Each structure stands twice: as C-alpha cells, then as structure tokens.
CHARMM internal coordinates of N, CA and C (Angstrom, degrees):
IC EDIT
DIST 1 N 1 CA 1.4519
DIST 1 CA 1 C 1.5296
ANGL 1 N 1 CA 1 C 109.16
DIST 1 C 2 N 1.2993
ANGL 1 CA 1 C 2 N 116.62
DIHE 1 N 1 CA 1 C 2 N 131.97
DIST 2 N 2 CA 1.4521
ANGL 1 C 2 N 2 CA 122.10
DIHE 1 CA 1 C 2 N 2 CA -178.17
DIST 2 CA 2 C 1.5303
ANGL 2 N 2 CA 2 C 109.50
DIHE 1 C 2 N 2 CA 2 C -88.89
DIST 2 C 3 N 1.3315
ANGL 2 CA 2 C 3 N 116.24
DIHE 2 N 2 CA 2 C 3 N 128.69
DIST 3 N 3 CA 1.4572
ANGL 2 C 3 N 3 CA 120.11
DIHE 2 CA 2 C 3 N 3 CA 177.74
DIST 3 CA 3 C 1.5173
ANGL 3 N 3 CA 3 C 108.91
DIHE 2 C 3 N 3 CA 3 C -90.19
DIST 3 C 4 N 1.2914
ANGL 3 CA 3 C 4 N 115.36
DIHE 3 N 3 CA 3 C 4 N 139.05
DIST 4 N 4 CA 1.4487
ANGL 3 C 4 N 4 CA 121.42
DIHE 3 CA 3 C 4 N 4 CA -178.66
DIST 4 CA 4 C 1.5200
ANGL 4 N 4 CA 4 C 110.27
DIHE 3 C 4 N 4 CA 4 C -88.87
DIST 4 C 5 N 1.3125
ANGL 4 CA 4 C 5 N 116.29
DIHE 4 N 4 CA 4 C 5 N 127.29
DIST 5 N 5 CA 1.4558
ANGL 4 C 5 N 5 CA 122.15
DIHE 4 CA 4 C 5 N 5 CA 176.82
DIST 5 CA 5 C 1.5230
ANGL 5 N 5 CA 5 C 109.35
DIHE 4 C 5 N 5 CA 5 C -109.46
DIST 5 C 6 N 1.3071
ANGL 5 CA 5 C 6 N 115.73
DIHE 5 N 5 CA 5 C 6 N 143.29
DIST 6 N 6 CA 1.4607
ANGL 5 C 6 N 6 CA 122.60
DIHE 5 CA 5 C 6 N 6 CA -179.25
DIST 6 CA 6 C 1.5228
ANGL 6 N 6 CA 6 C 107.65
DIHE 5 C 6 N 6 CA 6 C -118.13
DIST 6 C 7 N 1.3255
ANGL 6 CA 6 C 7 N 116.55
DIHE 6 N 6 CA 6 C 7 N 137.79
DIST 7 N 7 CA 1.4614
ANGL 6 C 7 N 7 CA 120.17
DIHE 6 CA 6 C 7 N 7 CA 174.87
DIST 7 CA 7 C 1.5293
ANGL 7 N 7 CA 7 C 109.25
DIHE 6 C 7 N 7 CA 7 C -126.69
DIST 7 C 8 N 1.3120
ANGL 7 CA 7 C 8 N 115.04
DIHE 7 N 7 CA 7 C 8 N -177.89
DIST 8 N 8 CA 1.4576
ANGL 7 C 8 N 8 CA 122.94
DIHE 7 CA 7 C 8 N 8 CA -176.62
DIST 8 CA 8 C 1.5311
ANGL 8 N 8 CA 8 C 111.99
DIHE 7 C 8 N 8 CA 8 C -57.07
DIST 8 C 9 N 1.3242
ANGL 8 CA 8 C 9 N 116.89
DIHE 8 N 8 CA 8 C 9 N -46.28
DIST 9 N 9 CA 1.4656
ANGL 8 C 9 N 9 CA 120.79
DIHE 8 CA 8 C 9 N 9 CA -177.65
DIST 9 CA 9 C 1.5278
ANGL 9 N 9 CA 9 C 111.66
DIHE 8 C 9 N 9 CA 9 C -63.44
DIST 9 C 10 N 1.3271
ANGL 9 CA 9 C 10 N 116.80
DIHE 9 N 9 CA 9 C 10 N -35.98
DIST 10 N 10 CA 1.4624
ANGL 9 C 10 N 10 CA 120.44
DIHE 9 CA 9 C 10 N 10 CA 178.38
DIST 10 CA 10 C 1.5258
ANGL 10 N 10 CA 10 C 111.15
DIHE 9 C 10 N 10 CA 10 C -63.14
DIST 10 C 11 N 1.3252
ANGL 10 CA 10 C 11 N 116.00
DIHE 10 N 10 CA 10 C 11 N -42.06
DIST 11 N 11 CA 1.4671
ANGL 10 C 11 N 11 CA 119.52
DIHE 10 CA 10 C 11 N 11 CA -179.77
DIST 11 CA 11 C 1.5286
ANGL 11 N 11 CA 11 C 111.68
DIHE 10 C 11 N 11 CA 11 C -68.23
DIST 11 C 12 N 1.3264
ANGL 11 CA 11 C 12 N 116.73
DIHE 11 N 11 CA 11 C 12 N -38.39
DIST 12 N 12 CA 1.4682
ANGL 11 C 12 N 12 CA 119.85
DIHE 11 CA 11 C 12 N 12 CA 176.96
DIST 12 CA 12 C 1.5330
ANGL 12 N 12 CA 12 C 109.57
DIHE 11 C 12 N 12 CA 12 C -64.13
DIST 12 C 13 N 1.3316
ANGL 12 CA 12 C 13 N 116.63
DIHE 12 N 12 CA 12 C 13 N -39.82
DIST 13 N 13 CA 1.4639
ANGL 12 C 13 N 13 CA 120.73
DIHE 12 CA 12 C 13 N 13 CA 178.69
DIST 13 CA 13 C 1.5316
ANGL 13 N 13 CA 13 C 111.53
DIHE 12 C 13 N 13 CA 13 C -65.27
DIST 13 C 14 N 1.3291
ANGL 13 CA 13 C 14 N 116.93
DIHE 13 N 13 CA 13 C 14 N -27.11
DIST 14 N 14 CA 1.4640
ANGL 13 C 14 N 14 CA 120.69
DIHE 13 CA 13 C 14 N 14 CA 177.64
DIST 14 CA 14 C 1.5276
ANGL 14 N 14 CA 14 C 112.37
DIHE 13 C 14 N 14 CA 14 C -78.97
DIST 14 C 15 N 1.3417
ANGL 14 CA 14 C 15 N 117.05
DIHE 14 N 14 CA 14 C 15 N -10.38
DIST 15 N 15 CA 1.4492
ANGL 14 C 15 N 15 CA 119.82
DIHE 14 CA 14 C 15 N 15 CA 175.70
DIST 15 CA 15 C 1.5179
ANGL 15 N 15 CA 15 C 114.96
DIHE 14 C 15 N 15 CA 15 C 115.04
DIST 15 C 16 N 1.3216
ANGL 15 CA 15 C 16 N 117.58
DIHE 15 N 15 CA 15 C 16 N 2.27
DIST 16 N 16 CA 1.4562
ANGL 15 C 16 N 16 CA 119.78
DIHE 15 CA 15 C 16 N 16 CA 176.56
DIST 16 CA 16 C 1.5221
ANGL 16 N 16 CA 16 C 109.03
DIHE 15 C 16 N 16 CA 16 C -76.92
DIST 16 C 17 N 1.3201
ANGL 16 CA 16 C 17 N 116.02
DIHE 16 N 16 CA 16 C 17 N 148.66
DIST 17 N 17 CA 1.4573
ANGL 16 C 17 N 17 CA 120.59
DIHE 16 CA 16 C 17 N 17 CA 174.81
DIST 17 CA 17 C 1.5230
ANGL 17 N 17 CA 17 C 108.19
DIHE 16 C 17 N 17 CA 17 C -71.93
DIST 17 C 18 N 1.3419
ANGL 17 CA 17 C 18 N 117.75
DIHE 17 N 17 CA 17 C 18 N 153.61
DIST 18 N 18 CA 1.4729
ANGL 17 C 18 N 18 CA 120.11
DIHE 17 CA 17 C 18 N 18 CA -176.31
DIST 18 CA 18 C 1.5285
ANGL 18 N 18 CA 18 C 114.40
DIHE 17 C 18 N 18 CA 18 C -53.67
DIST 18 C 19 N 1.3174
ANGL 18 CA 18 C 19 N 118.05
DIHE 18 N 18 CA 18 C 19 N -44.32
DIST 19 N 19 CA 1.4626
ANGL 18 C 19 N 19 CA 119.19
DIHE 18 CA 18 C 19 N 19 CA 179.95
DIST 19 CA 19 C 1.5222
ANGL 19 N 19 CA 19 C 111.83
DIHE 18 C 19 N 19 CA 19 C -67.22
DIST 19 C 20 N 1.3242
ANGL 19 CA 19 C 20 N 117.33
DIHE 19 N 19 CA 19 C 20 N -36.90
DIST 20 N 20 CA 1.4586
ANGL 19 C 20 N 20 CA 120.29
DIHE 19 CA 19 C 20 N 20 CA 176.54
DIST 20 CA 20 C 1.5257
ANGL 20 N 20 CA 20 C 110.43
DIHE 19 C 20 N 20 CA 20 C -63.17
DIST 20 C 21 N 1.3208
ANGL 20 CA 20 C 21 N 116.14
DIHE 20 N 20 CA 20 C 21 N -42.63
DIST 21 N 21 CA 1.4638
ANGL 20 C 21 N 21 CA 120.62
DIHE 20 CA 20 C 21 N 21 CA -179.53
DIST 21 CA 21 C 1.5267
ANGL 21 N 21 CA 21 C 110.68
DIHE 20 C 21 N 21 CA 21 C -62.73
DIST 21 C 22 N 1.3120
ANGL 21 CA 21 C 22 N 116.82
DIHE 21 N 21 CA 21 C 22 N -43.63
DIST 22 N 22 CA 1.4712
ANGL 21 C 22 N 22 CA 120.09
DIHE 21 CA 21 C 22 N 22 CA 178.69
DIST 22 CA 22 C 1.5268
ANGL 22 N 22 CA 22 C 110.81
DIHE 21 C 22 N 22 CA 22 C -63.52
DIST 22 C 23 N 1.3126
ANGL 22 CA 22 C 23 N 117.06
DIHE 22 N 22 CA 22 C 23 N -40.74
DIST 23 N 23 CA 1.4639
ANGL 22 C 23 N 23 CA 121.00
DIHE 22 CA 22 C 23 N 23 CA 179.68
DIST 23 CA 23 C 1.5246
ANGL 23 N 23 CA 23 C 111.18
DIHE 22 C 23 N 23 CA 23 C -65.90
DIST 23 C 24 N 1.3177
ANGL 23 CA 23 C 24 N 117.11
DIHE 23 N 23 CA 23 C 24 N -40.22
DIST 24 N 24 CA 1.4610
ANGL 23 C 24 N 24 CA 120.60
DIHE 23 CA 23 C 24 N 24 CA 178.89
DIST 24 CA 24 C 1.5246
ANGL 24 N 24 CA 24 C 110.20
DIHE 23 C 24 N 24 CA 24 C -63.62
DIST 24 C 25 N 1.3327
ANGL 24 CA 24 C 25 N 117.64
DIHE 24 N 24 CA 24 C 25 N -44.95
DIST 25 N 25 CA 1.4654
ANGL 24 C 25 N 25 CA 121.38
DIHE 24 CA 24 C 25 N 25 CA 178.68
DIST 25 CA 25 C 1.5307
ANGL 25 N 25 CA 25 C 109.77
DIHE 24 C 25 N 25 CA 25 C -62.86
DIST 25 C 26 N 1.3112
ANGL 25 CA 25 C 26 N 117.21
DIHE 25 N 25 CA 25 C 26 N -43.31
DIST 26 N 26 CA 1.4689
ANGL 25 C 26 N 26 CA 121.43
DIHE 25 CA 25 C 26 N 26 CA 179.93
DIST 26 CA 26 C 1.5252
ANGL 26 N 26 CA 26 C 110.77
DIHE 25 C 26 N 26 CA 26 C -61.33
DIST 26 C 27 N 1.3351
ANGL 26 CA 26 C 27 N 116.95
DIHE 26 N 26 CA 26 C 27 N -44.59
DIST 27 N 27 CA 1.4597
ANGL 26 C 27 N 27 CA 120.51
DIHE 26 CA 26 C 27 N 27 CA 179.61
DIST 27 CA 27 C 1.5245
ANGL 27 N 27 CA 27 C 111.73
DIHE 26 C 27 N 27 CA 27 C -68.09
DIST 27 C 28 N 1.3180
ANGL 27 CA 27 C 28 N 116.87
DIHE 27 N 27 CA 27 C 28 N -35.59
DIST 28 N 28 CA 1.4626
ANGL 27 C 28 N 28 CA 120.34
DIHE 27 CA 27 C 28 N 28 CA 177.95
DIST 28 CA 28 C 1.5290
ANGL 28 N 28 CA 28 C 110.23
DIHE 27 C 28 N 28 CA 28 C -66.91
DIST 28 C 29 N 1.3240
ANGL 28 CA 28 C 29 N 117.60
DIHE 28 N 28 CA 28 C 29 N -38.18
DIST 29 N 29 CA 1.4577
ANGL 28 C 29 N 29 CA 120.93
DIHE 28 CA 28 C 29 N 29 CA 176.64
DIST 29 CA 29 C 1.5228
ANGL 29 N 29 CA 29 C 110.56
DIHE 28 C 29 N 29 CA 29 C -63.49
DIST 29 C 30 N 1.3263
ANGL 29 CA 29 C 30 N 117.22
DIHE 29 N 29 CA 29 C 30 N -41.97
DIST 30 N 30 CA 1.4652
ANGL 29 C 30 N 30 CA 120.72
DIHE 29 CA 29 C 30 N 30 CA 177.65
DIST 30 CA 30 C 1.5218
ANGL 30 N 30 CA 30 C 110.59
DIHE 29 C 30 N 30 CA 30 C -63.35
DIST 30 C 31 N 1.3212
ANGL 30 CA 30 C 31 N 116.66
DIHE 30 N 30 CA 30 C 31 N -40.80
DIST 31 N 31 CA 1.4631
ANGL 30 C 31 N 31 CA 121.42
DIHE 30 CA 30 C 31 N 31 CA 178.74
DIST 31 CA 31 C 1.5225
ANGL 31 N 31 CA 31 C 110.89
DIHE 30 C 31 N 31 CA 31 C -62.52
DIST 31 C 32 N 1.3273
ANGL 31 CA 31 C 32 N 117.08
DIHE 31 N 31 CA 31 C 32 N -44.48
DIST 32 N 32 CA 1.4585
ANGL 31 C 32 N 32 CA 120.61
DIHE 31 CA 31 C 32 N 32 CA -179.48
DIST 32 CA 32 C 1.5332
ANGL 32 N 32 CA 32 C 110.92
DIHE 31 C 32 N 32 CA 32 C -66.72
DIST 32 C 33 N 1.3166
ANGL 32 CA 32 C 33 N 117.78
DIHE 32 N 32 CA 32 C 33 N -39.11
DIST 33 N 33 CA 1.4635
ANGL 32 C 33 N 33 CA 120.85
DIHE 32 CA 32 C 33 N 33 CA 177.56
DIST 33 CA 33 C 1.5250
ANGL 33 N 33 CA 33 C 110.37
DIHE 32 C 33 N 33 CA 33 C -64.90
DIST 33 C 34 N 1.3135
ANGL 33 CA 33 C 34 N 115.73
DIHE 33 N 33 CA 33 C 34 N -38.66
DIST 34 N 34 CA 1.4686
ANGL 33 C 34 N 34 CA 120.96
DIHE 33 CA 33 C 34 N 34 CA 178.67
DIST 34 CA 34 C 1.5287
ANGL 34 N 34 CA 34 C 111.28
DIHE 33 C 34 N 34 CA 34 C -65.91
DIST 34 C 35 N 1.3279
ANGL 34 CA 34 C 35 N 116.82
DIHE 34 N 34 CA 34 C 35 N -31.53
DIST 35 N 35 CA 1.4609
ANGL 34 C 35 N 35 CA 121.27
DIHE 34 CA 34 C 35 N 35 CA 179.44
DIST 35 CA 35 C 1.5233
ANGL 35 N 35 CA 35 C 112.14
DIHE 34 C 35 N 35 CA 35 C -78.37
DIST 35 C 36 N 1.3199
ANGL 35 CA 35 C 36 N 117.60
DIHE 35 N 35 CA 35 C 36 N -3.71
DIST 36 N 36 CA 1.4542
ANGL 35 C 36 N 36 CA 120.19
DIHE 35 CA 35 C 36 N 36 CA 175.53
DIST 36 CA 36 C 1.5097
ANGL 36 N 36 CA 36 C 115.27
DIHE 35 C 36 N 36 CA 36 C 107.55
DIST 36 C 37 N 1.3128
ANGL 36 CA 36 C 37 N 117.93
DIHE 36 N 36 CA 36 C 37 N 19.48
DIST 37 N 37 CA 1.4572
ANGL 36 C 37 N 37 CA 122.15
DIHE 36 CA 36 C 37 N 37 CA 176.83
DIST 37 CA 37 C 1.5219
ANGL 37 N 37 CA 37 C 108.83
DIHE 36 C 37 N 37 CA 37 C -111.10
DIST 37 C 38 N 1.3480
ANGL 37 CA 37 C 38 N 117.90
DIHE 37 N 37 CA 37 C 38 N 87.37
DIST 38 N 38 CA 1.4702
ANGL 37 C 38 N 38 CA 120.36
DIHE 37 CA 37 C 38 N 38 CA -174.99
DIST 38 CA 38 C 1.5272
ANGL 38 N 38 CA 38 C 113.78
DIHE 37 C 38 N 38 CA 38 C -65.51
DIST 38 C 39 N 1.3154
ANGL 38 CA 38 C 39 N 117.52
DIHE 38 N 38 CA 38 C 39 N -15.36
DIST 39 N 39 CA 1.4629
ANGL 38 C 39 N 39 CA 121.15
DIHE 38 CA 38 C 39 N 39 CA 176.57
DIST 39 CA 39 C 1.5253
ANGL 39 N 39 CA 39 C 111.21
DIHE 38 C 39 N 39 CA 39 C -54.39
DIST 39 C 40 N 1.3236
ANGL 39 CA 39 C 40 N 117.07
DIHE 39 N 39 CA 39 C 40 N -34.67
DIST 40 N 40 CA 1.4630
ANGL 39 C 40 N 40 CA 121.38
DIHE 39 CA 39 C 40 N 40 CA -176.11
DIST 40 CA 40 C 1.5241
ANGL 40 N 40 CA 40 C 113.03
DIHE 39 C 40 N 40 CA 40 C -77.95
DIST 40 C 41 N 1.3345
ANGL 40 CA 40 C 41 N 118.10
DIHE 40 N 40 CA 40 C 41 N -0.36
DIST 41 N 41 CA 1.4625
ANGL 40 C 41 N 41 CA 120.80
DIHE 40 CA 40 C 41 N 41 CA 172.56
DIST 41 CA 41 C 1.5195
ANGL 41 N 41 CA 41 C 111.10
DIHE 40 C 41 N 41 CA 41 C -76.66
DIST 41 C 42 N 1.3273
ANGL 41 CA 41 C 42 N 117.36
DIHE 41 N 41 CA 41 C 42 N -13.97
DIST 42 N 42 CA 1.4617
ANGL 41 C 42 N 42 CA 121.68
DIHE 41 CA 41 C 42 N 42 CA -177.94
DIST 42 CA 42 C 1.5150
ANGL 42 N 42 CA 42 C 112.54
DIHE 41 C 42 N 42 CA 42 C -66.09
DIST 42 C 43 N 1.3078
ANGL 42 CA 42 C 43 N 114.46
DIHE 42 N 42 CA 42 C 43 N 142.39
DIST 43 N 43 CA 1.4604
ANGL 42 C 43 N 43 CA 120.91
DIHE 42 CA 42 C 43 N 43 CA -177.94
DIST 43 CA 43 C 1.5246
ANGL 43 N 43 CA 43 C 112.37
DIHE 42 C 43 N 43 CA 43 C -70.30
DIST 43 C 44 N 1.3266
ANGL 43 CA 43 C 44 N 116.65
DIHE 43 N 43 CA 43 C 44 N -31.45
DIST 44 N 44 CA 1.4620
ANGL 43 C 44 N 44 CA 120.26
DIHE 43 CA 43 C 44 N 44 CA -173.58
DIST 44 CA 44 C 1.5215
ANGL 44 N 44 CA 44 C 113.84
DIHE 43 C 44 N 44 CA 44 C -93.42
DIST 44 C 45 N 1.3041
ANGL 44 CA 44 C 45 N 117.56
DIHE 44 N 44 CA 44 C 45 N 3.04
DIST 45 N 45 CA 1.4635
ANGL 44 C 45 N 45 CA 120.89
DIHE 44 CA 44 C 45 N 45 CA 178.79
DIST 45 CA 45 C 1.5270
ANGL 45 N 45 CA 45 C 107.41
DIHE 44 C 45 N 45 CA 45 C -78.92
DIST 45 C 46 N 1.3335
ANGL 45 CA 45 C 46 N 116.75
DIHE 45 N 45 CA 45 C 46 N 122.76
DIST 46 N 46 CA 1.4530
ANGL 45 C 46 N 46 CA 120.07
DIHE 45 CA 45 C 46 N 46 CA -175.72
DIST 46 CA 46 C 1.5130
ANGL 46 N 46 CA 46 C 114.56
DIHE 45 C 46 N 46 CA 46 C -119.56
DIST 46 C 47 N 1.3235
ANGL 46 CA 46 C 47 N 117.92
DIHE 46 N 46 CA 46 C 47 N -4.47
DIST 47 N 47 CA 1.4618
ANGL 46 C 47 N 47 CA 121.21
DIHE 46 CA 46 C 47 N 47 CA -180.00
DIST 47 CA 47 C 1.5181
ANGL 47 N 47 CA 47 C 109.30
DIHE 46 C 47 N 47 CA 47 C -117.49
DIST 47 C 48 N 1.3139
ANGL 47 CA 47 C 48 N 114.84
DIHE 47 N 47 CA 47 C 48 N 137.75
DIST 48 N 48 CA 1.4613
ANGL 47 C 48 N 48 CA 120.85
DIHE 47 CA 47 C 48 N 48 CA 179.21
DIST 48 CA 48 C 1.5188
ANGL 48 N 48 CA 48 C 108.75
DIHE 47 C 48 N 48 CA 48 C -129.11
DIST 48 C 49 N 1.3281
ANGL 48 CA 48 C 49 N 117.86
DIHE 48 N 48 CA 48 C 49 N 156.35
DIST 49 N 49 CA 1.4585
ANGL 48 C 49 N 49 CA 120.21
DIHE 48 CA 48 C 49 N 49 CA 178.58
DIST 49 CA 49 C 1.5359
ANGL 49 N 49 CA 49 C 111.47
DIHE 48 C 49 N 49 CA 49 C -61.94
DIST 49 C 50 N 1.3095
ANGL 49 CA 49 C 50 N 115.23
DIHE 49 N 49 CA 49 C 50 N 147.46
DIST 50 N 50 CA 1.4595
ANGL 49 C 50 N 50 CA 120.79
DIHE 49 CA 49 C 50 N 50 CA -177.43
DIST 50 CA 50 C 1.5197
ANGL 50 N 50 CA 50 C 111.81
DIHE 49 C 50 N 50 CA 50 C -61.84
DIST 50 C 51 N 1.3423
ANGL 50 CA 50 C 51 N 117.09
DIHE 50 N 50 CA 50 C 51 N -33.40
DIST 51 N 51 CA 1.4573
ANGL 50 C 51 N 51 CA 117.91
DIHE 50 CA 50 C 51 N 51 CA -178.11
DIST 51 CA 51 C 1.5263
ANGL 51 N 51 CA 51 C 112.05
DIHE 50 C 51 N 51 CA 51 C -67.95
DIST 51 C 52 N 1.3381
ANGL 51 CA 51 C 52 N 118.05
DIHE 51 N 51 CA 51 C 52 N -27.55
DIST 52 N 52 CA 1.4628
ANGL 51 C 52 N 52 CA 120.46
DIHE 51 CA 51 C 52 N 52 CA 176.23
DIST 52 CA 52 C 1.5291
ANGL 52 N 52 CA 52 C 110.25
DIHE 51 C 52 N 52 CA 52 C -69.69
DIST 52 C 53 N 1.3243
ANGL 52 CA 52 C 53 N 116.03
DIHE 52 N 52 CA 52 C 53 N -40.27
DIST 53 N 53 CA 1.4688
ANGL 52 C 53 N 53 CA 119.79
DIHE 52 CA 52 C 53 N 53 CA 176.84
DIST 53 CA 53 C 1.5275
ANGL 53 N 53 CA 53 C 109.90
DIHE 52 C 53 N 53 CA 53 C -67.68
DIST 53 C 54 N 1.3244
ANGL 53 CA 53 C 54 N 117.24
DIHE 53 N 53 CA 53 C 54 N -36.27
DIST 54 N 54 CA 1.4629
ANGL 53 C 54 N 54 CA 121.45
DIHE 53 CA 53 C 54 N 54 CA 178.06
DIST 54 CA 54 C 1.5205
ANGL 54 N 54 CA 54 C 111.45
DIHE 53 C 54 N 54 CA 54 C -62.63
DIST 54 C 55 N 1.3375
ANGL 54 CA 54 C 55 N 116.80
DIHE 54 N 54 CA 54 C 55 N -39.44
DIST 55 N 55 CA 1.4579
ANGL 54 C 55 N 55 CA 120.34
DIHE 54 CA 54 C 55 N 55 CA 178.92
DIST 55 CA 55 C 1.5231
ANGL 55 N 55 CA 55 C 111.64
DIHE 54 C 55 N 55 CA 55 C -64.28
DIST 55 C 56 N 1.3114
ANGL 55 CA 55 C 56 N 116.94
DIHE 55 N 55 CA 55 C 56 N -32.52
DIST 56 N 56 CA 1.4654
ANGL 55 C 56 N 56 CA 120.96
DIHE 55 CA 55 C 56 N 56 CA -177.97
DIST 56 CA 56 C 1.5279
ANGL 56 N 56 CA 56 C 111.48
DIHE 55 C 56 N 56 CA 56 C -82.75
DIST 56 C 57 N 1.3281
ANGL 56 CA 56 C 57 N 116.85
DIHE 56 N 56 CA 56 C 57 N -46.53
DIST 57 N 57 CA 1.4610
ANGL 56 C 57 N 57 CA 120.28
DIHE 56 CA 56 C 57 N 57 CA -173.83
DIST 57 CA 57 C 1.5186
ANGL 57 N 57 CA 57 C 113.69
DIHE 56 C 57 N 57 CA 57 C -90.88
DIST 57 C 58 N 1.3166
ANGL 57 CA 57 C 58 N 117.23
DIHE 57 N 57 CA 57 C 58 N -25.77
DIST 58 N 58 CA 1.4590
ANGL 57 C 58 N 58 CA 120.14
DIHE 57 CA 57 C 58 N 58 CA -176.10
DIST 58 CA 58 C 1.5172
ANGL 58 N 58 CA 58 C 112.70
DIHE 57 C 58 N 58 CA 58 C 86.71
DIST 58 C 59 N 1.3347
ANGL 58 CA 58 C 59 N 117.31
DIHE 58 N 58 CA 58 C 59 N 0.87
DIST 59 N 59 CA 1.4569
ANGL 58 C 59 N 59 CA 121.72
DIHE 58 CA 58 C 59 N 59 CA 177.74
DIST 59 CA 59 C 1.5208
ANGL 59 N 59 CA 59 C 109.57
DIHE 58 C 59 N 59 CA 59 C -88.09
DIST 59 C 60 N 1.3255
ANGL 59 CA 59 C 60 N 116.60
DIHE 59 N 59 CA 59 C 60 N 148.63
DIST 60 N 60 CA 1.4608
ANGL 59 C 60 N 60 CA 118.78
DIHE 59 CA 59 C 60 N 60 CA 175.74
DIST 60 CA 60 C 1.5182
ANGL 60 N 60 CA 60 C 108.57
DIHE 59 C 60 N 60 CA 60 C -102.95
DIST 60 C 61 N 1.3282
ANGL 60 CA 60 C 61 N 115.35
DIHE 60 N 60 CA 60 C 61 N 138.80
DIST 61 N 61 CA 1.4510
ANGL 60 C 61 N 61 CA 121.85
DIHE 60 CA 60 C 61 N 61 CA 179.98
DIST 61 CA 61 C 1.5134
ANGL 61 N 61 CA 61 C 108.22
DIHE 60 C 61 N 61 CA 61 C -115.96
DIST 61 C 62 N 1.3147
ANGL 61 CA 61 C 62 N 115.45
DIHE 61 N 61 CA 61 C 62 N 134.50
DIST 62 N 62 CA 1.4621
ANGL 61 C 62 N 62 CA 119.45
DIHE 61 CA 61 C 62 N 62 CA 174.97
DIST 62 CA 62 C 1.5175
ANGL 62 N 62 CA 62 C 107.33
DIHE 61 C 62 N 62 CA 62 C -126.04
DIST 62 C 63 N 1.3063
ANGL 62 CA 62 C 63 N 115.99
DIHE 62 N 62 CA 62 C 63 N 150.00
DIST 63 N 63 CA 1.4596
ANGL 62 C 63 N 63 CA 121.27
DIHE 62 CA 62 C 63 N 63 CA -178.85
DIST 63 CA 63 C 1.5226
ANGL 63 N 63 CA 63 C 108.54
DIHE 62 C 63 N 63 CA 63 C -83.05
DIST 63 C 64 N 1.3175
ANGL 63 CA 63 C 64 N 116.49
DIHE 63 N 63 CA 63 C 64 N 99.51
DIST 64 N 64 CA 1.4533
ANGL 63 C 64 N 64 CA 121.28
DIHE 63 CA 63 C 64 N 64 CA -177.31
DIST 64 CA 64 C 1.5187
ANGL 64 N 64 CA 64 C 112.17
DIHE 63 C 64 N 64 CA 64 C -84.29
DIST 64 C 65 N 1.3432
ANGL 64 CA 64 C 65 N 117.40
DIHE 64 N 64 CA 64 C 65 N -6.27
DIST 65 N 65 CA 1.4530
ANGL 64 C 65 N 65 CA 120.10
DIHE 64 CA 64 C 65 N 65 CA -179.90
DIST 65 CA 65 C 1.5170
ANGL 65 N 65 CA 65 C 111.61
DIHE 64 C 65 N 65 CA 65 C -78.42
DIST 65 C 66 N 1.3239
ANGL 65 CA 65 C 66 N 117.29
DIHE 65 N 65 CA 65 C 66 N -24.02
DIST 66 N 66 CA 1.4445
ANGL 65 C 66 N 66 CA 120.11
DIHE 65 CA 65 C 66 N 66 CA 178.12
DIST 66 CA 66 C 1.5207
ANGL 66 N 66 CA 66 C 108.99
DIHE 65 C 66 N 66 CA 66 C -87.07
DIST 66 C 67 N 1.2890
ANGL 66 CA 66 C 67 N 116.77
DIHE 66 N 66 CA 66 C 67 N 109.55
DIST 67 N 67 CA 1.4439
ANGL 66 C 67 N 67 CA 120.87
DIHE 66 CA 66 C 67 N 67 CA 179.96
DIST 67 CA 67 C 1.5052
ANGL 67 N 67 CA 67 C 111.52
DIHE 66 C 67 N 67 CA 67 C -85.65
DIST 67 C 68 N 1.3055
ANGL 67 CA 67 C 68 N 115.46
DIHE 67 N 67 CA 67 C 68 N -175.72
DIST 68 N 68 CA 1.4388
ANGL 67 C 68 N 68 CA 120.60
DIHE 67 CA 67 C 68 N 68 CA 178.97
DIST 68 CA 68 C 1.5162
ANGL 68 N 68 CA 68 C 112.87
DIHE 67 C 68 N 68 CA 68 C -86.07
DIST 68 C 69 N 1.2963
ANGL 68 CA 68 C 69 N 117.82
DIHE 68 N 68 CA 68 C 69 N 26.66
DIST 69 N 69 CA 1.4738
ANGL 68 C 69 N 69 CA 122.34
DIHE 68 CA 68 C 69 N 69 CA -178.72
DIST 69 CA 69 C 1.4892
ANGL 69 N 69 CA 69 C 111.15
DIHE 68 C 69 N 69 CA 69 C -72.99
END
COOR INIT
IC SEED 1 N 1 CA 1 C
IC BUILD
C-alpha cells in the first residue's frame, strides 16, 4: 500500500496561502514527532503523511493517482 505524502507545494496547489502551507507542514511535523517519529524533528524534512495534515486541517486526502488498474 502506498502512503500519501503532502508537502508545501501540494498545499499551495490546493489553495492555501504560502504562509498557511508552511505553518500546516510545521505543525504536522511537530505532531509526528510527538507521536514518536523523531525523523520529523529534522529541519530539512518537507513532506509529511497525509493523515497528519488531515488531523490539522480537517480535510481528507485520497490518493487519486492509484487507479483501479
């Protein structure tokens, strides 16, 4: 199963303002680190799992790239 990752550019493409997108990614990284994933404490990590962004924004993300093939 492929896990969906969200980054800053994805959020901007969805219509968030750049500062909002950066804040959402930053908060998602803090959430993931708090859940026990110290990898997300890194400064250069820019992608977070979609479910972490969903918890913050309340939006649901589905992987539309995987078709029914």
